[in-house]
KEVOVO-875791 format. One line per field, with one value per atom (N, C-alpha, C): y, z, x; atom name; residue in three letters. Coordinates in steps of 0.05 Angstrom, whole numbers, always signed. Layout:
# residues N
c2 c(Y, ...)
c3 c(Z, ...)
c1 c(X, ...)
a c(CA, ...)
r c(ALA, ...)
# end
This chain:
# residues 47
c2 c(+2131, +2118, +2126, +2136, +2144, +2121, +2112, +2090, +2100, +2126, +2137, +2128, +2118, +2109, +2080, +2066, +2038, +2021, +2002, +1985, +1956, +1938, +1909, +1903, +1886, +1878, +1849, +1844, +1817, +1799, +1776, +1756, +1761, +1783, +1788, +1789, +1780, +1780, +1806, +1816, +1840, +1865, +1886, +1912, +1929, +1948, +1965, +1994, +2011, +2040, +2050, +2067, +2079, +2101, +2098, +2118, +2139, +2129, +2146, +2131, +2146, +2133, +2151, +2137, +2151, +2142, +2145, +2138, +2108, +2091, +2062, +2047, +2060, +2045, +2057, +2041, +2050, +2039, +2056, +2047, +2044, +2020, +2015, +2004, +2007, +1997, +1978, +1954, +1934, +1944, +1945, +1955, +1937, +1911, +1892, +1894, +1894, +1893, +1918, +1938, +1964, +1961, +1939, +1937, +1950, +1965, +1979, +1962, +1964, +1949, +1967, +1962, +1977, +1958, +1965, +1950, +1966, +1953, +1966, +1953, +1969, +1959, +1954, +1932, +1925, +1927, +1938, +1940, +1956, +1977, +1993, +1979, +1959, +1946, +1927, +1917, +1896, +1906, +1932, +1942, +1940)
c3 c(+2403, +2393, +2364, +2358, +2331, +2316, +2294, +2279, +2255, +2251, +2228, +2230, +2208, +2207, +2216, +2223, +2231, +2207, +2201, +2177, +2184, +2167, +2168, +2143, +2145, +2123, +2116, +2091, +2081, +2087, +2099, +2106, +2132, +2146, +2173, +2193, +2217, +2238, +2253, +2263, +2279, +2263, +2278, +2266, +2268, +2250, +2248, +2247, +2259, +2257, +2237, +2218, +2198, +2212, +2212, +2223, +2202, +2179, +2157, +2131, +2109, +2083, +2062, +2042, +2020, +1994, +1972, +1946, +1944, +1953, +1949, +1975, +1998, +2023, +2044, +2065, +2088, +2113, +2134, +2159, +2178, +2190, +2207, +2234, +2254, +2281, +2289, +2297, +2306, +2332, +2333, +2357, +2381, +2377, +2399, +2413, +2398, +2410, +2405, +2391, +2387, +2370, +2355, +2338, +2311, +2301, +2275, +2253, +2230, +2206, +2182, +2161, +2136, +2115, +2100, +2077, +2052, +2032, +2006, +1986, +1972, +1952, +1926, +1914, +1889, +1865, +1867, +1844, +1821, +1827, +1806, +1793, +1806, +1795, +1772, +1771, +1752, +1728, +1725, +1702, +1676)
c1 c(+1823, +1847, +1851, +1875, +1882, +1897, +1885, +1898, +1913, +1915, +1930, +1959, +1969, +1997, +2001, +1980, +1982, +1976, +1994, +1990, +1994, +1984, +1989, +2005, +2025, +2042, +2037, +2032, +2026, +2050, +2044, +2065, +2079, +2072, +2084, +2061, +2067, +2046, +2048, +2025, +2024, +2018, +2017, +2012, +2037, +2040, +2064, +2056, +2072, +2069, +2089, +2080, +2098, +2114, +2140, +2158, +2166, +2173, +2182, +2179, +2176, +2175, +2189, +2200, +2214, +2202, +2217, +2207, +2202, +2221, +2219, +2222, +2220, +2224, +2206, +2201, +2185, +2198, +2200, +2211, +2187, +2184, +2161, +2171, +2154, +2160, +2138, +2146, +2127, +2115, +2088, +2075, +2077, +2082, +2084, +2112, +2133, +2160, +2177, +2166, +2179, +2204, +2208, +2232, +2226, +2246, +2243, +2254, +2241, +2249, +2246, +2262, +2260, +2251, +2230, +2221, +2226, +2238, +2243, +2224, +2209, +2190, +2206, +2201, +2215, +2197, +2174, +2156, +2167, +2182, +2194, +2218, +2230, +2254, +2247, +2222, +2216, +2199, +2197, +2180, +2195)
a c(N, CA, C, N, CA, C, N, CA, C, N, CA, C, N, CA, C, N, CA, C, N, CA, C, N, CA, C, N, CA, C, N, CA, C, N, CA, C, N, CA, C, N, CA, C, N, CA, C, N, CA, C, N, CA, C, N, CA, C, N, CA, C, N, CA, C, N, CA, C, N, CA, C, N, CA, C, N, CA, C, N, CA, C, N, CA, C, N, CA, C, N, CA, C, N, CA, C, N, CA, C, N, CA, C, N, CA, C, N, CA, C, N, CA, C, N, CA, C, N, CA, C, N, CA, C, N, CA, C, N, CA, C, N, CA, C, N, CA, C, N, CA, C, N, CA, C, N, CA, C, N, CA, C, N, CA, C, N, CA, C, N, CA, C)
r c(MET, MET, MET, ASN, ASN, ASN, LEU, LEU, LEU, GLU, GLU, GLU, GLY, GLY, GLY, VAL, VAL, VAL, ILE, ILE, ILE, ALA, ALA, ALA, ILE, ILE, ILE, THR, THR, THR, GLY, GLY, GLY, LYS, LYS, LYS, THR, THR, THR, GLY, GLY, GLY, LEU, LEU, LEU, PHE, PHE, PHE, LYS, LYS, LYS, VAL, VAL, VAL, ILE, ILE, ILE, SER, SER, SER, GLN, GLN, GLN, GLY, GLY, GLY, ASN, ASN, ASN, ASN, ASN, ASN, ALA, ALA, ALA, VAL, VAL, VAL, ILE, ILE, ILE, VAL, VAL, VAL, GLU, GLU, GLU, ASN, ASN, ASN, LEU, LEU, LEU, ALA, ALA, ALA, ASP, ASP, ASP, LYS, LYS, LYS, LYS, LYS, LYS, ARG, ARG, ARG, LYS, LYS, LYS, THR, THR, THR, TRP, TRP, TRP, ILE, ILE, ILE, THR, THR, THR, LEU, LEU, LEU, SER, SER, SER, ASP, ASP, ASP, LYS, LYS, LYS, PHE, PHE, PHE, GLU, GLU, GLU)
# end
């Protein structure tokens, strides 16, 4: 079993597969229901 690209997100239940990532965002797919979501990191916005 290959676990490369599988992540857990703090505050969210389940495991996610990384579909794509950019400079400030990542697109993930929930492994349980196959729904895709986009997360935008805000760490660069508050410096």
